[in-house]
C-alpha positions as CSV (number, residue, x, y, z in Angstrom):
1,M,-17.6,-48.5,25.1
2,T,-14.0,-47.8,25.8
3,S,-13.3,-44.5,27.1
4,A,-11.0,-42.1,25.4
5,P,-7.5,-41.8,26.4
6,R,-6.4,-39.1,28.9
7,L,-4.7,-36.6,26.7
8,P,-1.8,-34.3,28.0
9,K,-2.8,-30.8,28.5
10,P,-0.4,-28.2,27.2
11,G,-1.1,-25.3,29.6
12,F,1.7,-23.1,29.9
13,D,5.2,-24.6,29.3
14,R,7.8,-22.3,31.0
15,T,10.7,-23.4,29.0
16,S,10.2,-25.7,25.9
17,G,10.4,-24.5,22.4
18,S,8.1,-25.2,19.4
19,G,10.0,-28.4,18.6
20,A,9.5,-30.0,21.8
21,L,5.9,-29.0,22.0
22,S,5.3,-30.2,18.5
23,D,6.6,-33.7,19.6
24,R,4.3,-33.4,22.4
25,L,1.3,-32.7,20.2
26,A,2.2,-35.6,18.0
27,I,2.3,-38.1,20.9
28,A,-1.2,-36.7,21.8
29,L,-2.5,-37.1,18.1
30,D,-1.0,-40.7,17.9
31,R,-2.7,-41.7,21.1
32,V,-6.1,-40.3,19.5
33,I,-5.7,-42.2,16.3
34,L,-5.0,-45.5,18.4
35,S,-8.1,-45.0,20.5
36,P,-10.8,-47.6,19.9
37,R,-13.6,-45.1,20.7
38,H,-14.1,-43.7,17.1
39,G,-17.1,-45.0,15.4
40,S,-16.4,-43.4,12.0
41,V,-13.9,-41.5,10.0
42,A,-15.7,-38.3,10.6
43,G,-15.5,-39.1,14.4
44,L,-11.7,-39.6,14.2
45,E,-11.3,-36.4,12.4
46,R,-13.5,-34.4,14.9
47,T,-11.4,-36.0,17.7
48,L,-8.0,-35.0,16.2
49,L,-9.3,-31.5,15.9
50,D,-10.3,-31.4,19.5
51,A,-7.0,-32.8,20.6
52,S,-5.1,-30.2,18.4
53,E,-7.1,-27.1,19.7
54,P,-5.8,-26.6,23.1
55,Y,-2.2,-26.4,21.7
56,L,-3.1,-24.2,18.8
57,R,-5.1,-21.9,20.9
58,A,-2.3,-21.7,23.6
59,Y,0.4,-21.2,21.0
60,P,-1.2,-19.6,18.1
61,V,2.2,-18.3,16.6
62,M,4.0,-21.7,16.5
63,A,3.9,-22.8,12.8
64,L,5.3,-26.3,13.7
65,L,2.2,-27.1,15.6
66,F,0.0,-26.3,12.7
67,A,2.2,-28.4,10.4
68,I,2.1,-31.4,13.0
69,A,-1.6,-31.3,13.4
70,N,-2.3,-30.7,9.6
71,A,-0.7,-34.0,8.5
72,P,-3.0,-36.5,10.2
73,L,-6.0,-34.3,9.7
74,V,-5.6,-34.0,5.9
75,A,-4.9,-37.8,5.6
76,V,-8.2,-38.6,7.5
77,A,-10.2,-36.2,5.4
78,E,-8.9,-37.6,2.1
79,A,-9.7,-41.1,3.4
80,G,-13.3,-40.1,4.3
81,R,-13.7,-38.4,0.7
82,A,-12.5,-41.6,-0.8
83,G,-14.9,-43.7,1.2
84,G,-12.2,-45.5,3.0
85,S,-13.0,-47.5,6.2
86,L,-11.9,-46.4,9.7
87,P,-9.0,-48.8,10.0
88,A,-7.7,-47.4,6.7
89,A,-8.1,-43.8,7.9
90,R,-6.3,-44.7,11.0
91,R,-3.4,-46.3,9.0
92,A,-3.1,-43.2,6.6
93,A,-3.1,-40.8,9.7
94,R,-0.4,-42.6,11.4
95,R,1.9,-42.7,8.3
96,A,1.3,-39.0,7.6
97,L,1.9,-38.0,11.3
98,A,5.1,-40.2,11.3
99,R,6.4,-38.6,8.2
100,A,5.8,-35.0,9.6
101,V,7.6,-35.9,12.8
102,A,10.5,-37.3,11.0
103,A,10.7,-34.4,8.6
104,R,10.7,-31.9,11.4
105,A,13.5,-33.9,13.1
106,R,15.6,-34.2,9.9
107,A,15.0,-30.4,9.2
108,A,16.0,-29.4,12.6
109,R,19.3,-31.3,12.3
110,Q,20.1,-29.9,8.9
111,A,19.4,-26.4,10.0
112,A,21.5,-26.7,13.1
113,A,24.5,-27.9,10.8
114,R,24.1,-25.1,8.4
115,A,23.9,-22.6,11.2
116,A,26.9,-23.9,12.8
117,R,29.0,-23.7,9.5
118,R,28.1,-20.1,9.2
119,L,29.2,-19.4,12.7
120,R,32.7,-20.8,12.2
121,G,35.4,-18.3,13.1
122,A,33.1,-16.1,15.3
123,R,34.7,-15.5,18.6
124,R,31.6,-14.1,20.3
125,I,28.0,-15.1,19.9
126,V,24.8,-13.8,21.6
127,T,21.5,-15.7,21.8
128,L,18.6,-15.8,23.9
129,S,15.4,-17.8,25.1
130,R,15.6,-21.7,24.2
131,S,15.7,-23.3,20.8
132,G,16.7,-26.8,20.0
133,I,18.2,-25.9,16.8
134,V,20.1,-22.9,18.5
135,T,21.4,-25.3,21.1
136,D,22.4,-27.9,18.6
137,A,24.2,-25.5,16.4
138,L,26.1,-23.9,19.3
139,G,26.9,-27.3,20.6
140,R,28.5,-28.3,17.2
141,L,31.1,-25.6,17.9
142,A,32.6,-27.2,21.0
143,G,36.3,-27.7,21.1
144,R,39.7,-25.9,21.8
145,R,38.4,-22.9,19.6
146,A,35.0,-22.8,21.0
147,P,33.6,-19.1,20.9
148,E,32.5,-17.2,23.9
149,I,28.8,-17.6,24.3
150,L,26.4,-15.1,25.8
151,V,22.9,-16.2,26.7
152,A,20.3,-13.7,27.8
153,E,18.3,-14.7,30.9
154,S,15.1,-14.4,28.9
155,L,12.5,-13.4,31.1
156,P,9.6,-14.0,32.1
157,A,10.3,-17.8,32.1
158,R,14.0,-17.7,32.3
159,E,14.5,-20.4,29.7
160,G,17.9,-18.8,28.9
161,L,19.3,-20.5,32.0
162,V,18.0,-23.9,30.5
163,T,20.0,-23.1,27.3
164,A,23.1,-22.2,29.3
165,R,22.9,-25.4,31.3
166,A,22.5,-27.5,28.0
167,L,25.6,-25.9,26.5
168,V,27.8,-26.4,29.6
169,R,26.8,-30.1,29.5
170,R,28.3,-30.0,26.0
171,G,31.5,-28.7,27.1
172,I,30.9,-25.0,26.2
173,G,31.3,-22.1,28.5
174,V,28.5,-19.7,28.7
175,T,27.9,-16.1,30.1
176,V,24.4,-15.3,31.3
177,F,23.4,-11.6,31.2
178,P,20.2,-9.6,32.0
179,D,17.7,-8.9,29.3
180,A,18.3,-5.2,29.9
181,L,21.7,-5.6,28.1
182,L,20.4,-7.5,25.0
183,A,21.2,-4.5,22.6
184,A,24.5,-3.9,24.2
185,A,25.5,-7.5,24.1
186,A,24.5,-7.7,20.3
187,A,26.6,-4.7,19.5
188,G,29.7,-6.4,20.9
189,A,29.4,-9.6,19.3
190,D,30.7,-11.2,16.1
191,A,27.3,-12.9,15.4
192,V,23.6,-13.1,16.9
193,L,21.9,-16.5,16.7
194,V,18.2,-16.9,17.4
195,G,15.6,-19.3,16.5
196,A,12.0,-18.7,15.2
197,D,8.4,-19.9,15.9
198,R,7.2,-18.8,12.4
199,L,9.0,-17.4,9.3
200,C,7.2,-14.9,7.0
201,E,8.1,-13.2,3.9
202,D,9.1,-9.8,5.7
203,G,9.9,-10.8,9.2
204,F,9.5,-13.7,11.9
205,V,8.0,-14.4,15.1
206,N,10.2,-15.1,18.2
207,K,10.5,-14.7,22.0
208,S,10.2,-11.3,23.2
209,G,13.5,-9.6,23.4
210,T,14.5,-10.7,20.0
211,L,13.6,-7.2,18.5
212,A,16.0,-5.4,21.0
213,L,18.7,-7.9,20.2
214,T,18.4,-7.5,16.3
215,L,18.2,-3.8,16.7
216,G,21.4,-3.8,18.8
217,A,23.1,-5.8,16.0
218,R,21.8,-3.4,13.4
219,V,23.7,-0.5,15.0
220,S,27.1,-2.4,14.8
221,R,26.2,-4.3,11.6
222,T,26.5,-7.6,13.5
223,P,25.1,-10.6,11.5
224,V,21.8,-11.9,12.7
225,I,21.4,-15.7,11.9
226,V,17.8,-16.8,12.2
227,A,17.9,-20.6,12.3
228,A,14.6,-22.5,11.8
229,E,12.9,-25.4,9.9
230,S,11.6,-24.7,6.7
231,M,8.3,-26.3,7.9
232,K,7.9,-22.8,9.9
233,R,7.0,-21.1,6.6
234,L,3.3,-21.4,6.7
235,S,1.0,-20.8,3.9
236,S,-0.5,-17.3,3.9
237,A,-3.9,-18.9,4.4
238,V,-3.0,-19.1,8.1
239,P,-3.1,-15.6,9.5
240,L,-0.6,-14.2,11.8
241,F,-2.0,-13.8,15.3
242,L,-0.1,-12.1,17.9
243,P,-2.6,-11.8,20.9
244,P,-2.5,-8.9,23.2
245,Q,-0.7,-10.5,26.2
246,R,-1.2,-8.4,29.2
247,A,-1.4,-9.3,32.9
248,S,-5.0,-8.2,32.9
249,D,-5.7,-10.5,29.8
250,P,-4.0,-13.9,30.6
251,R,-6.2,-15.4,27.8
252,G,-4.1,-13.4,25.3
253,G,-1.6,-16.3,24.4
254,A,-0.1,-18.9,26.5
255,R,-1.2,-18.9,30.0
256,R,0.9,-16.5,32.1
257,P,3.4,-18.0,34.3
258,R,3.9,-16.9,37.9
259,R,6.4,-14.2,38.9
260,R,6.7,-12.8,35.5
261,V,7.4,-9.4,36.9
262,A,8.7,-8.6,40.2
263,R,5.9,-7.8,42.7
264,L,5.6,-4.2,44.0
265,R,5.4,-4.3,47.7
266,N,4.3,-1.4,50.0
267,P,6.2,-1.3,53.2
268,A,3.8,1.2,54.7
269,R,1.2,-1.5,54.5
270,G,3.3,-4.3,56.0
271,G,4.5,-5.6,52.8
272,G,1.1,-5.9,51.1
273,S,0.6,-7.6,47.5
274,G,0.6,-4.2,45.7
275,V,0.6,-0.4,45.7
276,R,-2.5,1.5,45.6
277,G,-3.3,5.2,44.9
278,P,-4.7,7.8,47.2
279,A,-8.3,7.2,48.4
280,G,-10.6,7.8,45.4
281,N,-7.8,7.5,42.8
282,P,-8.1,4.4,40.5
283,A,-4.3,4.5,39.8
284,R,-2.6,1.2,40.2
285,V,0.5,-0.6,38.9
286,R,0.0,-2.9,35.8
287,T,2.4,-5.3,34.3
288,W,2.9,-6.0,30.4
289,S,5.0,-9.0,29.4
290,P,4.2,-10.4,26.1
291,I,5.6,-13.7,25.2
292,F,6.2,-13.5,21.6
293,E,6.8,-10.5,19.3
294,W,7.1,-9.8,15.5
295,V,10.7,-9.1,14.2
296,P,11.2,-7.4,10.7
297,Y,14.1,-8.5,8.7
298,G,17.0,-6.2,8.2
299,E,19.9,-6.2,6.0
300,E,22.0,-8.0,8.6
301,T,19.5,-10.7,8.8
302,V,20.5,-14.3,7.3
303,V,17.6,-17.0,7.5
304,V,19.2,-20.5,7.7
305,T,16.8,-23.4,7.2
306,D,17.4,-27.0,6.3
307,G,17.3,-26.1,2.7
308,T,14.1,-27.6,1.7
309,A,12.0,-25.2,-0.4
310,A,8.7,-24.5,1.7
311,P,5.9,-26.1,-0.2
312,T,3.2,-23.6,-1.6
313,N,0.6,-26.1,-2.4
314,V,0.1,-27.5,1.1
315,R,-3.7,-27.9,1.8
316,L,-4.4,-26.8,5.3
317,H,-7.3,-28.3,7.1
318,G,-10.2,-26.0,7.4
319,G,-10.7,-26.9,11.0
320,L,-7.2,-25.4,11.9
321,I,-8.2,-22.1,10.5
322,R,-11.4,-22.2,12.3
323,I,-9.7,-22.7,15.6
324,L,-7.4,-19.9,15.1
325,D,-10.3,-17.7,14.1
326,R,-12.2,-18.6,17.5
327,R,-8.9,-18.0,19.4
328,A,-8.8,-14.4,17.8
329,R,-12.4,-13.6,18.6
330,A,-12.2,-14.6,22.0
331,S,-9.0,-12.5,22.5
332,M,-10.8,-9.5,21.0
333,R,-13.9,-10.1,23.4
334,H,-11.5,-9.8,26.5
335,S,-9.1,-7.2,25.2
């Protein structure tokens, strides 16, 4: 029997956004579909779920991952109910996956173009973290009248530096500033541009620091443009799960990167690894550095998508919901 292909492990990605991660998941799923190991349609369905689970457990707030994983799973499930053969199920799964990937890429381009049109005339734009749509939208503003772009460092992974380098390569000057100045930077800007990992009716999920940025914009009535694919509007059947991400519970979300928060060192102990309280005192220094946060919409918020109405009748595969439920229960046990 031919062994199953070695699938890429998601782990913790320090800088990639949901678009890049969804493309990575699509490659993994395509390799699963092409694997000759599956003996039945049900076996193919189970293996697709197994390949999707590490991504969905590591990034439970990223709606694109659910959309990409759902497409081939639903196609295989429908083929099984119709009594189709394994080759027919494979073909249906690959077609569905290809359509989902193409739709995401098309939606990202359209959302970036629409966001860029809204930013015309702005002299100072502030953003944070790393988003393919945000980078594309800002890149479209290159030229003699290019605006001043301010990018937050975006701790803990500092992916704002990746965004800054990408914009400089496209001929746009960038100023990088520390996250402590997020609110002040927004208050002095003509526009704030951010991406989103999931769009909901009353708010969105994005990289931590977005809330401070939007609150600073609210004080000065600076427009906040949230640019994202309409595919990130998931059905309400998928619960919003923001895990408790603490240093003492690295299982609460994507794996913690190293050096998230500067280490506190004790010179009296010769530069030891941490500071401890007096003898018999359990006091110690803890760190709290969540990756994602919930941001409510304000009057200044404008959501810019590709213009495609989010379908309300998409049937989500039950296995995806079960994966998220298991992820939530595991986090509760370790909280």
